[in-house]
C-alpha positions in Angstrom: 50.2 186.2 161.6 47.4 187.2 164.0 44.0 188.5 163.2 41.2 190.1 165.4 37.7 190.8 163.9 34.7 192.1 165.9 31.2 191.6 164.4 28.1 191.9 163.9 25.0 194.3 164.0 25.2 198.1 163.9 25.3 199.9 167.3 26.4 196.8 169.3 29.7 198.3 170.4 32.3 196.9 168.0 34.3 200.1 167.6 34.3 200.6 171.4 35.5 197.1 171.9 38.4 197.7 169.6 39.4 201.2 170.7 37.7 201.7 174.1 38.1 204.9 176.1 41.0 206.3 178.2 42.9 204.6 181.0 41.7 201.2 182.1 38.9 201.4 179.5 41.3 200.9 176.5 40.1 198.5 173.8 41.6 195.4 172.2 43.8 197.4 169.7 45.6 199.4 172.4 46.0 196.4 174.8 47.3 194.1 172.0 49.9 196.6 170.7 51.0 197.4 174.3 51.5 193.7 174.9 53.6 193.4 171.7 55.9 196.3 172.9 56.2 194.7 176.3 57.2 191.3 175.0 59.8 192.8 172.5 61.3 195.1 175.2 61.5 192.1 177.6 63.3 190.1 174.8 65.8 193.0 174.3 66.6 193.1 178.1 67.0 189.3 178.2 69.2 189.2 175.2 71.4 192.0 176.5 72.0 189.9 179.7 73.0 186.9 177.6 75.4 189.0 175.5 77.1 190.4 178.6 77.5 187.0 180.1 79.1 185.7 176.8 81.4 188.7 176.8 82.5 188.0 180.3 83.2 184.4 179.3 85.3 185.6 176.3 87.4 187.8 178.5 88.1 184.9 180.8 89.1 182.8 177.8 86.2 180.3 178.0 84.6 181.3 174.7 85.8 182.4 171.3 84.9 185.8 169.9 82.9 184.4 167.0 80.6 182.5 169.4 79.4 185.7 171.1 75.8 186.5 170.0 74.6 189.9 168.9 71.9 192.1 170.5 68.2 191.7 169.9 66.6 194.4 167.8 63.1 195.0 166.5 61.1 197.5 164.3 57.4 198.1 164.1 55.4 199.7 161.3 51.8 200.7 161.5 49.3 201.3 158.6 45.6 202.0 158.5 43.1 201.6 155.7 39.4 201.5 155.2 37.2 199.5 152.8 34.5 201.9 151.7 32.0 200.8 149.1 34.2 197.9 148.2 37.2 200.2 147.5 40.4 200.4 149.6 41.6 203.9 150.9 44.6 205.0 153.0 43.4 206.9 156.1 46.8 207.9 157.3 47.3 210.4 154.5 47.4 214.1 155.2 44.2 216.1 154.8 45.2 217.7 151.5 46.0 214.3 150.0 43.0 212.7 151.7 40.6 215.0 149.7 41.6 213.3 146.4 40.5 209.9 147.8 42.5 207.7 145.5 41.5 204.0 145.7 44.3 201.5 146.2 44.7 198.0 144.7 45.3 194.7 146.6 48.0 192.6 145.0 50.3 189.6 145.7 53.9 190.5 146.6 56.9 188.6 145.3 57.1 186.5 148.5 53.4 185.4 148.0 51.8 187.6 150.6 48.8 189.8 150.1 49.9 193.5 150.1 48.5 197.0 149.2 51.1 198.9 147.2 51.2 202.6 148.0 49.8 202.2 151.5 51.3 204.6 154.1 53.4 202.6 156.7 54.6 204.7 159.6 57.4 203.4 161.9 56.5 203.6 165.6 58.6 203.2 168.7 56.1 203.3 171.5 52.4 202.9 172.3 51.9 206.7 172.3 52.9 206.8 168.6 50.3 204.1 167.9 47.6 206.1 169.7 48.4 209.2 167.7 48.1 207.1 164.5 44.7 205.8 165.6 43.4 209.3 166.2 44.4 210.3 162.7 42.8 207.2 161.2 39.6 207.6 163.1 39.2 211.3 162.0 39.6 210.2 158.4 37.3 207.2 158.6 33.8 207.4 157.0 30.9 207.6 159.5 27.3 208.7 159.4 24.2 208.9 161.6 21.3 206.4 161.3 18.2 205.6 163.2 20.1 202.7 164.9 23.4 204.5 165.7 24.3 208.2 165.9 27.9 207.5 164.9 27.6 204.4 162.6 30.8 203.2 160.9 30.2 203.1 157.2 33.4 201.3 156.3 35.6 198.4 157.5 38.8 199.7 159.2 41.9 197.6 159.1 44.9 198.4 161.5 48.0 196.5 160.3 51.0 196.1 162.6 54.2 194.7 160.9 56.9 193.5 163.3 60.4 192.6 162.3 62.8 191.2 164.9 65.9 189.1 165.4 69.5 188.9 166.5 72.0 191.3 164.9 73.8 189.4 162.1 71.0 186.9 161.5 68.0 186.9 159.2 65.1 188.7 161.0 61.7 187.2 161.7 58.7 189.0 160.3 55.1 188.8 161.5 51.9 190.8 160.8 49.0 191.6 163.1 45.7 192.7 161.7 43.2 194.5 163.9 39.9 194.9 162.1 36.9 196.9 163.0 34.0 195.9 160.7 31.1 198.1 159.8 27.9 196.7 161.4 25.3 194.9 159.4 21.9 196.6 159.4 18.4 196.3 158.0 17.5 199.2 155.8 14.0 199.3 157.2 15.3 199.8 160.7 18.2 202.1 160.0 16.1 204.4 157.7 19.1 205.1 155.4 18.6 206.4 151.8 20.6 207.8 149.0 24.3 207.5 149.4 23.9 205.9 152.8 21.7 203.2 151.3 24.5 202.3 148.8 26.9 202.2 151.8 24.6 199.8 153.7 24.3 197.6 150.6 28.0 197.3 150.2 28.5 196.6 153.9 26.0 193.8 154.0 27.5 192.4 150.8 31.0 192.2 152.2 29.8 190.7 155.5 27.8 188.1 153.5 31.0 187.3 151.6 32.8 186.9 154.9 30.0 184.5 156.0 30.4 182.5 152.8 34.2 182.2 153.4 33.5 181.0 157.0 31.0 178.4 155.7 33.5 177.1 153.1 36.2 176.8 155.7 33.7 175.0 158.0 32.9 172.5 155.1 36.6 172.1 154.3 35.7 173.1 150.7 38.4 172.8 148.0 37.6 176.4 146.8 37.4 179.3 149.3 35.6 182.4 147.8 38.2 185.0 149.0 37.8 187.1 145.9 34.1 187.8 146.4 34.9 191.0 148.2 37.9 193.3 148.9 37.6 192.5 152.6 38.0 188.7 152.3 40.6 189.1 149.6 42.7 191.4 151.9 42.4 189.1 154.9 42.8 185.7 153.2 46.3 185.1 154.7 44.8 185.6 158.1 41.9 183.2 157.7 43.9 180.2 156.9 47.4 178.7 156.6 50.0 179.7 159.2 47.9 182.2 161.1 45.8 182.6 164.3 42.4 184.3 164.1 40.2 185.7 167.0 36.7 186.8 166.3 34.7 188.9 168.8 30.9 188.8 168.3 29.1 191.9 169.6 25.3 191.8 170.0 22.7 194.5 170.9 21.0 194.0 174.3 17.8 195.6 173.1 14.7 193.6 172.3 14.3 195.4 168.9 17.5 193.7 167.7 16.7 190.2 168.8 16.7 188.8 165.2 20.2 190.3 164.5 21.5 189.0 167.9 20.2 185.4 167.2 21.7 185.6 163.7 25.1 186.8 165.1 25.2 184.0 167.7 24.3 181.3 165.2 27.1 182.7 163.0 29.5 182.6 165.9 28.6 179.0 166.7 29.4 178.0 163.1 32.7 179.9 163.1 33.7 178.3 166.4 33.8 174.9 164.8 36.3 176.0 162.2 39.8 174.6 162.7 42.5 176.2 160.5 45.4 174.5 162.4 48.1 175.8 164.7 50.0 178.9 163.8 53.7 178.3 163.0 56.6 180.0 161.5 57.1 179.9 157.7 60.5 178.2 157.7 60.5 176.7 154.2 58.0 177.1 151.4 54.3 177.7 151.9 53.3 174.3 150.4 54.6 171.1 149.1 54.8 172.2 145.5 57.1 175.1 146.3 59.2 172.8 148.4 59.6 170.4 145.5 60.5 173.3 143.2 63.1 174.5 145.7 64.6 171.0 146.0 64.8 170.7 142.2 66.8 173.9 142.0 69.2 172.5 144.7 69.5 169.3 142.6 70.5 171.3 139.6 73.1 173.3 141.5 74.5 170.1 143.1 74.7 168.4 139.7 76.7 171.3 138.4 79.0 171.1 141.4 79.4 167.4 140.8 80.4 167.9 137.2 82.9 170.6 138.2 84.4 168.3 140.8 84.8 165.5 138.3 86.6 167.8 135.9 88.9 168.9 138.8 89.5 165.2 139.7 90.5 164.4 136.1 92.9 167.4 136.1 94.4 166.3 139.4 94.9 162.7 138.1 96.8 164.1 135.1 98.9 166.3 137.4 99.6 163.3 139.6 100.8 161.2 136.6 103.0 164.0 135.4 104.6 164.4 138.9 105.2 160.6 139.2 107.0 160.8 135.8 109.1 163.6 137.0 109.9 161.8 140.2 111.0 158.8 138.3 113.3 160.9 136.1 114.7 162.7 139.1 115.4 159.4 141.0 117.5 158.2 138.0 119.6 161.4 138.1 119.7 161.6 141.9 123.4 160.8 142.2 124.5 163.3 139.6 124.3 166.6 141.5 123.2 168.1 144.7 120.9 170.4 142.8 119.1 167.5 141.5 118.7 166.2 145.0 117.1 169.5 146.1 114.9 169.4 143.1 113.7 165.9 144.0 112.9 167.1 147.5 110.9 170.0 146.2 109.0 167.6 143.8 108.2 165.3 146.7 106.7 168.1 148.7 104.7 169.2 145.7 103.6 165.6 145.2 102.4 165.4 148.9 100.5 168.7 148.5 98.9 167.6 145.3 98.0 164.2 146.9 96.4 165.9 149.9 94.5 168.2 147.6 93.4 165.3 145.5 92.2 163.4 148.6 90.3 166.6 149.8 88.6 167.0 146.4 87.7 163.3 146.4 86.1 163.6 149.8 84.2 166.8 148.8 83.0 164.9 145.7 81.7 162.0 147.8 79.9 164.3 150.2 78.3 166.2 147.3 77.1 162.9 145.8 75.7 161.7 149.1 73.9 165.1 149.6 72.5 164.8 146.1 71.2 161.3 146.8 69.5 162.4 150.0 67.9 165.4 148.3 66.5 163.2 145.6 65.0 160.9 148.2 63.4 163.8 150.1 62.0 165.1 146.8 60.4 161.7 146.0 58.9 161.5 149.5 57.4 165.0 149.2 55.9 164.1 145.8 54.3 161.0 147.2 52.9 162.9 150.1 51.4 165.5 147.7 49.8 162.8 145.6 48.4 161.0 148.7 46.9 164.2 150.0 45.2 164.9 146.7 43.7 161.4 146.6 42.5 161.7 150.2 40.8 165.0 149.3 38.9 163.4 146.4 37.9 160.4 148.5 36.6 162.5 151.4 34.6 164.7 149.0 32.9 161.6 147.5 32.2 160.2 151.0 30.6 163.5 152.0 28.4 163.5 148.9 27.3 159.9 149.6 26.5 160.6 153.2 24.4 163.7 152.3 22.4 161.6 149.7 21.8 158.9 152.3 20.7 161.5 154.8 18.2 163.0 152.3 16.8 159.6 151.5 16.3 158.8 155.2 14.6 162.1 155.7 12.2 161.4 152.8 11.4 157.9 154.2 10.8 159.3 157.6 8.3 161.9 156.2 6.5 159.2 154.3 6.3 157.0 157.4 4.9 159.8 159.5 2.3 160.6 156.8 1.3 156.9 156.7 1.1 156.7 160.5 -1.1 159.8 160.7 -3.4 158.5 158.0 -3.7 155.1 159.8 -4.5 156.8 163.1 -7.1 158.9 161.4 -8.7 155.8 159.8 -8.7 154.0 163.2 -10.4 156.9 164.9 -13.1 157.1 162.2 -13.7 153.3 162.5 -13.9 153.5 166.3 -16.4 156.4 166.1 -18.6 154.5 163.6 -18.5 151.3 165.7 -19.7 153.2 168.8 -22.8 154.2 166.9 -23.8 150.7 165.7 -27.4 149.4 166.4 -28.5 146.9 169.1 -28.6 143.1 169.5 -30.6 142.4 166.4 -28.0 144.1 164.3 -25.1 142.3 166.0 -26.8 138.9 165.6 -27.3 139.4 161.9 -23.7 140.9 161.5 -25.0 143.8 159.4 -24.4 147.3 160.7 -26.6 150.0 159.2 -26.3 153.7 160.1 -29.3 155.2 161.8 -30.8 158.6 161.2 -29.3 160.0 164.3 -25.7 159.0 163.2 -26.3 160.8 159.9 -27.3 163.9 161.9 -24.2 163.5 164.2 -22.0 163.3 161.1 -23.4 166.5 159.8 -22.7 168.1 163.2 -19.1 166.9 163.1 -18.6 168.6 159.8 -20.5 171.9 160.3 -19.9 172.7 164.0 -17.6 175.7 164.7 -15.1 175.6 167.6 -16.9 178.4 169.6 -20.3 176.8 169.2 -18.9 173.3 170.2 -17.2 174.9 173.3 -20.5 176.4 174.5 -22.4 173.1 174.1 -19.7 171.0 175.8 -19.5 173.5 178.7 -23.4 173.4 179.1 -23.4 169.6 179.2 -20.5 169.5 181.8 -22.4 172.0 184.0 -25.5 169.9 183.8 -24.1 166.4 184.1 -20.5 166.6 185.5 -19.7 169.9 187.2 -16.3 168.7 188.4 -14.9 168.8 184.9 -16.0 172.4 184.1 -12.5 173.7 185.0 -10.9 171.3 182.5 -12.8 172.7 179.5 -9.7 174.4 178.0 -7.7 171.1 178.2 -10.5 169.2 176.6 -10.8 171.7 173.7 -7.1 171.7 173.1 -7.0 167.9 173.1 -9.8 167.7 170.4 -8.6 170.8 168.4 -9.7 170.4 164.8 -12.2 167.6 165.9 -14.8 169.7 167.8 -17.7 168.0 166.0 -16.4 164.5 167.1 -16.1 165.8 170.7 -19.7 167.2 170.7 -21.1 163.9 169.4 -19.2 161.9 172.0 -20.3 164.2 174.8 -24.0 164.0 173.7 -23.8 160.2 173.5 -22.3 160.0 177.0 -24.6 162.5 178.9 -27.7 163.1 176.9 -28.1 159.4 175.8 -28.0 158.2 179.4 -29.8 161.2 180.8 -32.7 161.9 178.5 -35.0 161.3 181.4 -32.8 163.3 183.8 -32.1 160.1 185.7 -28.9 160.7 187.8 -29.2 157.2 189.3 -28.8 155.6 185.9 -25.6 157.6 185.3 -24.2 156.6 188.6 -25.1 152.9 188.0 -23.4 153.1 184.6 -20.2 154.5 186.1 -20.2 151.9 188.8 -20.8 149.2 186.3 -17.8 150.4 184.2 -15.6 150.5 187.4 -16.6 146.9 188.3 -15.8 145.7 184.8 -12.4 147.3 184.9 -11.7 145.8 188.4 -12.7 142.4 187.1 -10.4 142.6 184.2 -7.5 143.7 186.4 -8.1 140.8 188.8 -8.2 138.4 185.9 -4.8 139.7 184.6 -3.3 139.4 188.1 -4.5 135.7 188.4 -3.1 134.9 185.0 0.3 136.5 185.9 0.5 134.4 189.2 -0.2 131.2 187.2 2.6 132.0 184.8 5.0 132.7 187.6 4.1 129.5 189.5 
């Protein structure tokens, strides 16, 4: 089973991607079905060559007639439906029947597959027939004009291609190809729809949301997949898991007005890309282990009946053998009497040999049936063990996932607390450093008592009440007056002290106005030189200490 779905936003080119134009601009639907026809026709030609070769070998006496294979045949049926306002409609009906617009139901068939009873299925023999069907379906499909798309699809269109192929005389192989053109998701504010079109947009977004929930459940390997949340996911559930292969095409709008929808679509595609539903393979036996166990139990019952019947036949053959031995004994006693008795004895011997051979054959069949019954019981036990192990693994993995998620939440909470504590500590350190820089002179240091001066009180008021614009003007004025080289860096300085403009203003006043109250430029230069000399002295001291340690 193969499945192609284009998504996402309205007007992004999903329908054109699936259908395309004419000639080399054909879309995915045309190219895919054309590929299917080419592969099947190639298989027909290849099998015909094999059959001719076998027939030649039969004519030459190198092969028996029953070993010659038959020809390869195939048949293809096409159906089209649309899901409009969460209801399923056949769009290959004739116009007079189409007007009635009867909704169809989605049900499970006897073989366990999702099917739509009453859906029109047309047999096709070439790509031209498929193109004609596509034209009919597109004419019957529901469309409308919105502010985002002049020909917006208002329903999800599903093109189903059922292929049955195989060798003549053998059971055919069946496969299904779903080609889906989804209606685009849209925002009502942008599309400008109202009335009936608003209801259509609501149903479209609801079904696409259900598809997203299914993809999320498949990504999480959840035990329950919400296929029944919408008709779209319920119809396509066999194609989104199990023995199937799914390809999803994400179409995005290149316009800047649809950037939010494009980002959402790409994020959705990234999540879907991680989903692994396994490799597609042919359904040879049952769909799951429980059905396999049921099938093996039925075989066990039939083999048990065959065993009982064989035992009854064996008892009957033993009785016949005893009776024949008695007759042989009687005949041997009267062998010398007449020639007729001799001939009778010969007939009885032949009959005894035939009965013995039959008894030996029945005994061998009985032993083979018993061995097959034993092997079947062993296989059934193994499958039951595998099923129980798989269920235990699922429970264990679910618990592990829950524990890991709880640990992750706890670690995130601890990280947030640590960040908050670190920020508070840094803020306290900055406040302490600012207060220490405003301490009084030598007398205060000698006594060990630090008392805030009147100017520090005024500076604290400035730090609280100054606005960013006013602080910028004052800082810029001080830079122009005392340090013109840093005027160009005013933006970087304000960004660095964003939210602490009052602290910046106090710091700048203490640096420039405290040293330059008397407009003495020489004092500023001496102070700068003094700081440079002290830094150099500390650096030289570190270098000398490092050399001592190395020596």
